[in-house]
N, C-alpha and C positions, 0 to 999 in steps of 0.2 A: 458938897451940901445932899446931906439927908435931912429930909421934911418932916414935918413932926405927922405921930400918926394920926392925930385931928386934933379940932379948929376947936376945942373948951363950950363948944356951944351944943354939943350932942351931935354934930354932922358927922359922915365918916370921912377921913382922908379921899381923896378923888384925883387922879395926875392923869396927862395928858400924852397918850401914846404913839409915837406916831409910824407906821407901817409902811415899810419899799416890798412890794412883793415880785416876782420874778418874773410875773407878767409887766414890769413898767406902768404898775396902779402905785400909785399911793391913796394911804388910806388914815383917817387921824378919828382916833378914841380917848373918851374918857374911859378909866378901869378906878373902880376903887379899888383902896389900901386892901379890904378884906379877901382880894381876889384871889385865885391862885392862878399860877402858868398855867396850869388844866384848865382850871375855866376861863380864862381867856384863850386861850388857844380852843378852846371847842364853839367858843362862840363864834369867833374870826372862821372855824373852817365851816361850819352851819349853813345850810343852802339857806338863804334869803324867804321869809314868809311873802307869800304873794297879800298886795288888801284891794286884790279888785273882787269884788261883787258878781256873782251872775245875774243877767237881766232877767 
């Protein structure tokens, strides 16, 4: 069953993606219906942002 592209209230369609990595790590994330596979892969592969401020 293919989900609809939108829900008629102006919101973009989103779906949940489950990822199992080769390091035996499992991730769950939401993906917008407008994202391409390339967009998604670059988001997953990019290094994490460190949110710690220097003292």
